[in-house]
Structure formats: structure tokens, C-alpha cells
C-alpha positions as CSV (number, residue, x, y, z in Angstrom):
1,X,-30.0,-74.8,3.2
2,X,-29.0,-78.4,2.5
3,X,-31.2,-80.9,4.2
4,X,-29.9,-84.3,5.2
5,X,-30.9,-87.8,6.3
6,X,-28.1,-89.3,8.4
7,X,-25.9,-86.4,7.4
8,X,-26.2,-87.2,3.6
9,X,-28.3,-85.0,1.3
10,X,-31.3,-86.6,-0.4
11,X,-33.1,-85.0,-3.3
12,X,-36.2,-85.8,-5.3
13,X,-35.5,-84.3,-8.8
14,X,-38.0,-83.0,-11.3
15,X,-36.5,-81.1,-14.2
16,X,-37.6,-77.5,-14.8
17,X,-39.3,-78.5,-18.0
18,X,-41.6,-80.9,-16.1
19,X,-42.0,-78.9,-12.9
20,X,-45.8,-78.6,-12.2
21,X,-47.5,-75.2,-12.3
22,X,-48.9,-75.8,-8.8
23,X,-47.7,-78.3,-6.2
24,X,-49.9,-80.1,-3.6
25,X,-49.4,-79.3,0.0
26,X,-50.0,-82.9,1.2
27,X,-49.5,-86.4,-0.2
28,X,-53.1,-87.4,0.6
29,X,-54.7,-84.7,-1.7
30,X,-56.7,-85.8,-4.7
31,X,-54.3,-83.9,-6.9
32,X,-54.6,-84.8,-10.6
33,X,-50.8,-84.8,-11.0
34,X,-50.7,-88.0,-8.9
35,X,-52.3,-89.7,-11.9
36,X,-49.0,-89.7,-13.8
37,X,-46.0,-91.6,-12.7
38,X,-43.3,-88.9,-12.5
39,X,-45.3,-86.9,-9.8
40,X,-46.7,-89.9,-8.0
41,X,-43.2,-91.2,-7.5
42,X,-41.3,-87.9,-6.8
43,X,-43.7,-85.3,-5.4
44,X,-45.8,-87.8,-3.4
45,X,-42.8,-89.7,-2.0
46,X,-41.1,-86.5,-1.0
47,X,-44.2,-85.2,0.9
48,X,-44.8,-88.5,2.6
49,X,-41.2,-88.9,3.8
50,X,-41.1,-85.3,4.9
51,X,-44.3,-85.7,6.8
52,X,-42.8,-88.7,8.6
53,X,-39.9,-86.5,9.8
54,X,-37.2,-87.4,7.2
55,X,-35.1,-84.7,5.8
56,X,-35.3,-84.6,2.0
57,X,-35.7,-81.9,-0.7
58,X,-37.8,-81.7,-3.9
59,X,-35.8,-79.7,-6.4
60,X,-35.8,-78.7,-10.1
61,X,-32.0,-78.1,-10.1
62,X,-29.7,-81.1,-10.5
63,X,-27.5,-81.2,-7.4
64,X,-23.8,-81.9,-7.8
65,X,-23.6,-83.9,-4.6
66,X,-25.8,-86.3,-2.8
67,X,-28.4,-89.0,-3.5
68,X,-30.6,-87.9,-6.3
69,X,-33.9,-89.8,-6.9
70,X,-35.6,-89.2,-10.2
71,X,-38.4,-90.8,-12.1
72,X,-37.4,-92.5,-15.4
73,X,-39.4,-89.9,-17.3
74,X,-37.3,-87.1,-15.9
75,X,-34.5,-88.4,-18.1
76,X,-36.5,-87.6,-21.3
77,X,-36.0,-83.9,-20.8
78,X,-32.6,-83.5,-19.2
79,X,-29.1,-84.6,-19.8
80,X,-28.2,-86.2,-16.5
81,X,-24.5,-86.9,-16.6
82,X,-22.6,-88.9,-13.9
83,X,-20.7,-87.0,-11.3
84,X,-18.1,-88.2,-8.7
85,X,-20.3,-87.3,-5.7
86,X,-23.7,-87.6,-7.2
87,X,-25.5,-90.9,-6.7
88,X,-28.5,-91.3,-9.1
89,X,-31.3,-93.6,-8.2
90,X,-33.9,-94.1,-10.9
91,X,-37.5,-94.8,-10.0
92,X,-37.9,-97.0,-13.0
93,X,-41.7,-97.4,-13.2
94,X,-42.5,-99.0,-16.6
95,X,-39.6,-97.7,-18.5
96,X,-36.3,-99.4,-19.5
97,X,-33.4,-99.3,-17.0
98,X,-31.5,-96.1,-17.0
99,X,-28.0,-96.1,-18.5
100,X,-26.7,-93.6,-15.9
101,X,-28.5,-94.6,-12.8
102,X,-26.4,-96.5,-10.2
103,X,-29.5,-98.0,-8.6
104,X,-33.1,-98.6,-9.6
105,X,-36.4,-98.8,-7.6
106,X,-38.8,-101.1,-9.3
107,X,-42.6,-101.4,-8.8
108,X,-42.8,-105.1,-9.5
109,X,-40.8,-107.7,-7.4
110,X,-40.0,-109.6,-10.7
111,X,-37.8,-106.8,-11.8
112,X,-35.3,-107.2,-9.0
113,X,-33.9,-109.9,-11.2
114,X,-32.8,-107.4,-13.8
115,X,-29.7,-106.4,-11.7
116,X,-28.3,-106.7,-8.2
117,X,-29.0,-103.0,-7.8
118,X,-32.7,-103.2,-8.4
119,X,-34.9,-102.8,-5.3
120,X,-38.6,-103.3,-5.0
121,X,-40.7,-100.7,-3.1
122,X,-44.5,-100.8,-3.7
123,X,-46.1,-97.9,-5.5
124,X,-48.3,-95.7,-3.4
125,X,-52.0,-96.5,-3.2
126,X,-54.3,-94.0,-4.8
127,X,-54.4,-90.9,-2.5
128,X,-57.6,-90.0,-0.6
129,X,-59.3,-93.3,-1.3
130,X,-63.1,-93.3,-0.7
131,X,-64.0,-96.8,0.4
132,X,-67.1,-98.7,-0.5
133,X,-70.1,-97.4,1.3
134,X,-71.1,-99.9,4.1
135,X,-74.7,-99.1,3.5
136,X,-74.5,-101.0,0.2
137,X,-74.5,-104.1,2.4
138,X,-74.4,-107.3,0.4
139,X,-75.3,-105.8,-3.0
140,X,-73.3,-107.0,-6.0
141,X,-74.3,-104.7,-8.9
142,X,-71.6,-102.2,-9.9
143,X,-68.5,-103.3,-11.7
144,X,-65.8,-100.7,-12.4
145,X,-62.4,-100.2,-14.0
146,X,-60.0,-97.5,-12.8
147,X,-56.9,-96.7,-14.9
148,X,-55.4,-95.6,-18.2
149,X,-57.4,-96.8,-21.2
150,X,-54.4,-98.6,-22.7
151,X,-54.4,-100.8,-19.6
152,X,-57.8,-102.3,-20.5
153,X,-58.3,-105.3,-22.7
154,X,-60.2,-104.6,-25.9
155,X,-62.9,-107.1,-24.9
156,X,-63.7,-104.9,-21.9
157,X,-64.3,-101.9,-24.1
158,X,-66.7,-103.7,-26.4
159,X,-70.4,-103.8,-26.8
160,X,-70.4,-107.5,-25.9
161,X,-69.0,-106.7,-22.4
162,X,-71.9,-104.2,-21.7
163,X,-74.4,-106.8,-23.0
164,X,-73.0,-109.5,-20.8
165,X,-73.1,-107.3,-17.8
166,X,-76.7,-106.2,-18.5
167,X,-77.8,-109.9,-18.9
168,X,-76.5,-110.5,-15.4
169,X,-78.2,-107.5,-13.8
170,X,-74.9,-105.7,-13.5
171,X,-73.7,-102.2,-14.4
172,X,-70.3,-101.4,-15.8
173,X,-68.3,-98.2,-15.3
174,X,-65.0,-97.2,-16.7
175,X,-63.1,-94.3,-15.0
176,X,-60.2,-94.0,-17.5
177,X,-57.8,-91.5,-18.9
178,X,-56.0,-91.2,-22.2
179,X,-53.5,-88.6,-21.3
180,X,-49.9,-88.6,-22.4
181,X,-47.2,-89.4,-19.8
182,X,-46.5,-85.7,-19.0
183,X,-50.0,-84.2,-19.1
184,X,-52.3,-84.2,-16.2
185,X,-54.5,-81.2,-17.1
186,X,-57.5,-83.3,-18.1
187,X,-57.1,-86.3,-15.8
188,X,-60.3,-87.7,-14.3
189,X,-59.7,-87.4,-10.5
190,X,-62.4,-90.0,-9.8
191,X,-59.8,-92.8,-9.5
192,X,-60.1,-92.5,-5.7
193,X,-63.9,-93.0,-5.4
194,X,-65.1,-96.5,-4.7
195,X,-68.1,-95.6,-2.6
196,X,-70.8,-97.3,-4.9
197,X,-68.6,-100.0,-6.4
198,X,-68.9,-103.7,-5.6
199,X,-66.1,-105.1,-7.7
200,X,-63.2,-104.0,-9.9
201,X,-62.3,-105.7,-13.2
202,X,-58.8,-105.0,-14.5
203,X,-57.4,-107.2,-17.3
204,X,-54.7,-105.8,-19.5
205,X,-54.9,-108.6,-22.0
206,X,-56.4,-112.1,-22.5
207,X,-53.6,-113.0,-24.9
208,X,-51.7,-115.9,-23.3
209,X,-48.6,-115.4,-25.6
210,X,-48.4,-111.7,-24.6
211,X,-48.4,-112.6,-20.9
212,X,-45.6,-115.1,-21.5
213,X,-43.4,-112.7,-23.5
214,X,-43.9,-109.9,-20.9
215,X,-43.3,-112.3,-18.0
216,X,-46.7,-111.6,-16.7
217,X,-46.4,-107.8,-17.4
218,X,-43.4,-107.8,-15.1
219,X,-43.0,-104.0,-15.2
220,X,-46.5,-103.2,-13.9
221,X,-47.4,-102.6,-10.3
222,X,-50.1,-104.2,-8.1
223,X,-51.8,-101.0,-7.3
224,X,-55.2,-102.0,-8.7
225,X,-55.2,-104.9,-6.4
226,X,-54.4,-103.1,-3.1
227,X,-56.5,-100.1,-4.0
228,X,-59.5,-102.5,-4.2
229,X,-58.5,-104.2,-0.9
230,X,-58.1,-100.8,0.9
231,X,-61.5,-99.8,-0.5
232,X,-63.4,-102.9,0.5
233,X,-64.3,-104.1,-3.0
234,X,-63.6,-107.4,-4.8
235,X,-60.7,-107.4,-7.3
236,X,-61.2,-109.4,-10.5
237,X,-57.9,-109.3,-12.3
238,X,-55.8,-110.6,-15.1
239,X,-52.9,-113.1,-14.7
240,X,-50.1,-110.7,-13.8
241,X,-46.9,-111.3,-11.9
242,X,-47.5,-108.3,-9.6
243,X,-50.9,-109.5,-8.5
244,X,-49.7,-113.1,-8.0
245,X,-46.7,-112.0,-5.9
246,X,-48.9,-109.6,-3.8
247,X,-52.1,-111.7,-3.2
248,X,-53.3,-115.2,-3.6
249,X,-55.8,-116.0,-6.4
250,X,-59.0,-117.5,-5.1
251,X,-58.4,-116.3,-1.6
252,X,-58.2,-112.5,-1.7
253,X,-58.8,-111.8,-5.4
254,X,-60.1,-113.5,-8.5
255,X,-57.8,-114.2,-11.4
256,X,-59.2,-114.7,-14.9
257,X,-57.3,-115.6,-18.1
258,X,-60.1,-115.5,-20.7
259,X,-63.3,-113.5,-21.3
260,X,-65.5,-116.6,-20.8
261,X,-63.7,-117.2,-17.4
262,X,-64.4,-113.6,-16.4
263,X,-68.1,-114.1,-17.1
264,X,-68.1,-117.3,-15.2
265,X,-66.5,-115.6,-12.2
266,X,-69.1,-112.9,-12.2
267,X,-71.8,-115.6,-12.2
268,X,-70.3,-117.4,-9.3
269,X,-69.8,-114.2,-7.3
270,X,-73.3,-113.0,-7.9
271,X,-74.7,-116.3,-6.7
272,X,-72.4,-116.7,-3.6
273,X,-72.5,-114.1,-0.8
274,X,-70.2,-116.2,1.2
275,X,-67.5,-116.1,-1.5
276,X,-67.8,-112.3,-1.8
277,X,-67.6,-111.8,1.9
278,X,-64.5,-114.0,2.2
279,X,-62.7,-112.2,-0.6
280,X,-63.3,-108.8,0.9
281,X,-62.4,-109.8,4.4
282,X,-59.2,-111.5,3.4
283,X,-58.2,-108.6,1.2
284,X,-58.7,-106.1,3.9
285,X,-56.4,-108.1,6.2
286,X,-53.6,-108.1,3.6
287,X,-54.2,-104.5,2.7
288,X,-52.6,-103.4,5.9
289,X,-49.2,-104.1,4.4
290,X,-49.9,-101.5,1.7
291,X,-51.0,-98.5,3.7
292,X,-49.0,-95.3,3.1
293,X,-47.6,-95.6,6.6
294,X,-46.1,-99.1,5.9
295,X,-44.7,-98.0,2.5
296,X,-43.1,-95.0,4.2
297,X,-41.3,-97.5,6.5
298,X,-40.0,-99.4,3.5
299,X,-38.6,-96.2,2.1
300,X,-36.9,-95.4,5.4
301,X,-35.3,-98.8,5.5
302,X,-34.2,-98.5,1.9
303,X,-32.6,-95.1,2.4
304,X,-30.9,-95.9,5.6
305,X,-29.7,-99.5,4.9
306,X,-29.3,-99.5,1.1
307,X,-29.0,-96.1,-0.5
308,X,-26.9,-94.2,1.9
309,X,-24.2,-97.0,2.4
310,X,-24.1,-97.4,-1.5
311,X,-23.7,-93.6,-1.8
312,X,-20.8,-93.6,0.7
313,X,-19.1,-96.5,-1.2
314,X,-19.6,-94.7,-4.5
315,X,-17.9,-91.5,-3.3
316,X,-14.9,-93.6,-2.1
317,X,-14.3,-95.2,-5.5
318,X,-11.5,-94.0,-7.8
319,X,-12.4,-92.4,-11.1
320,X,-11.5,-95.7,-12.9
321,X,-13.7,-97.7,-10.6
322,X,-16.6,-95.4,-11.0
323,X,-16.3,-95.8,-14.8
324,X,-16.5,-99.6,-14.5
325,X,-19.7,-99.3,-12.5
326,X,-21.2,-97.0,-15.1
327,X,-20.2,-99.4,-17.9
328,X,-22.1,-102.2,-16.1
329,X,-25.1,-99.9,-15.8
330,X,-25.1,-99.1,-19.5
331,X,-24.8,-102.8,-20.4
332,X,-27.8,-103.6,-18.2
333,X,-29.8,-100.8,-19.8
334,X,-29.0,-101.9,-23.4
335,X,-30.0,-105.4,-22.6
336,X,-33.3,-104.3,-21.1
337,X,-34.1,-102.0,-24.0
338,X,-33.4,-104.8,-26.5
339,X,-35.9,-107.0,-24.7
340,X,-38.5,-104.3,-24.8
341,X,-38.0,-103.7,-28.5
342,X,-38.6,-107.3,-29.1
343,X,-41.9,-107.2,-27.2
344,X,-43.0,-104.1,-29.2
345,X,-42.2,-105.9,-32.5
346,X,-44.4,-108.9,-31.3
347,X,-47.2,-106.7,-30.1
348,X,-47.1,-103.4,-31.9
349,X,-50.7,-102.5,-31.3
350,X,-50.8,-103.3,-27.6
351,X,-48.8,-100.9,-25.4
352,X,-50.7,-100.9,-22.1
């Protein structure tokens, strides 16, 4: 049976080759598959929208008609050709723009500048978050990193970092994964557990030139920031565009651009209970914008006011007009890929 939203079919597409062996029943499960982008964006979004009463379908078979939302990694394993009544929306994540998608959802507001058909929707916070235990009170002892290992600056994986923490009476913990983009079988599901954490440190790179070339890592999301807010811990983060457009450095999180500045920030936080309390309190106020319920509303607005009208317009175009739209999509994709190749040439050893 075809399911519809406002009488137009909406599908979340995961190819057969990438279809999980088992699927979660709820979006708020601590399912390891949510640790990789393709399932976090498709399976989780489908479950959250369906739970909110919206009609949509998760499918492994490419529909001929309707709005088809797919993660960029889905395009690695399937030939997804244009069709007169199929409107492809790519959930771009960190990949280049798709050459066959008519619209993109991006996870960083900066990337809405790539094309008039790029729309920002925040990534989901980590499912089933376990907040900092209130019984920890005013302690400032445990510093953690949650994420993929390639998203952590080399300095924060060094012996010097552990020594610096120890000298300050602090303990460091890294909850990281090294999985490939399509493998969740060995993912550490502890990314949701902040119960004994006092602050999160997440810096991708201290290299100022790299930040400039990547426009502040403009394809990365702000999830580490609002996961920390929602969990009641202090975020200490690198200078990234997503963080800067989501929060305010110095008010609801700490921004650091060098290893020495990071150590200085730890010293100031350790000596100032007032500063720590202010950061946590302000962060929890802003965190309300990034609850799953609020992100569901953003999806509802996008589908009703942007995606469905665009789909209707697409179906009314002549064959020649549709070809012109696809030519523009291919052009945008080629330009984006060329920019990324340039970044990889400049920083061949840094992919996170």
C-alpha cells in the first residue's frame, strides 16, 4: 500500500546492498547502526516522522514515483537514474553534492550557500542520551571525547595530552570508533553515556590553514555541541562553523584554536565554579531547540512547504525542462567535487 503525506508518496530509500540485518523498532533505541550516517539519516528519520503521525515509508526498492530521500552513501551502491515523476532528495552529510539529486539536505548552515536547493536541517542528537549524574555536583574531573577517531586532533591522542590532564588532576576518556562508513558491527554504543562526564573536548584540528581551506569544516554538523548541552556537560570545542552558528563561544561553550589555549581553558574552568555553572545553564536553555521533537517539526515544515511543492513543480516540467534542471545539478556537483579534491591534495593525511 502506498503511504502519503498530503497525498504525495514519501520514501526513505536504503539500497538492498546496505539494508541492515536487523532494524530498530524505535528511533530512541541505542542501536549501533545509528553510529553511521546512512542509518542515522534514513532509518532514524523515518521512525521519528512516523511516530509523529506522518505517512512515509522505508524501502529497499527504488520507487518510480514520489519523493525519494536517500543518504549520500546510498549512491555508492546503486545506479539512481532520474525519472519524470521521481524527485530525489539527497541527505548530503559530509559527501559531495549528488549529480542526480534535485535537492539536498545539509547538516551545516554554511552549505546552504552551495545551491539554492540546499536546505539545512540539524542532525539528530545521539539517541537515548544518558545525562550527567546530578550527584556529581560541582566536580570537574572527567574529560571525554565521543566520536570517530579521524575526528580527533593528533594532539588529543598523544601522551602529552594524558600527562597534561594528569598534572591538572583530570582524567581523560576517549569513546571512539574506527569503523568504515558502512560497518556498524563493532561500533561502541557508549556514545550516549555522559553520566560521569564533566566536560567534552572535541577538536578536529589545531591547524589554522586547514580551518580556512575547509571554511571551518563547513560539511560537519554541530551534534557534539548539542549532545553536550542536552547531557548537561561543558563543551570545549574547536573553531568550527557549525558550532559558531549554533552556539556562542564563551557563553554556552568554550572555543579553542591551539593546544596551549585548550590547556589554559581547562585551568580556568577548574578554578571557576561560576564559569562552569554559567556554561552548563546557558547550554541547557539553547539545547531545547535541538530536541528530537523540535527537529521533527523542522522536517514537517520542510516536507510540507519545500519538498512537496518542488515535487509538484518537477512533475509538471517538460522533458526538456527537466534535463536543464539536471544539467544544473551536475554542474553544482562537479564544482563541489573539485573543491574537495583540492582540500585532499592540501591535507592528504587528515580526513576527519
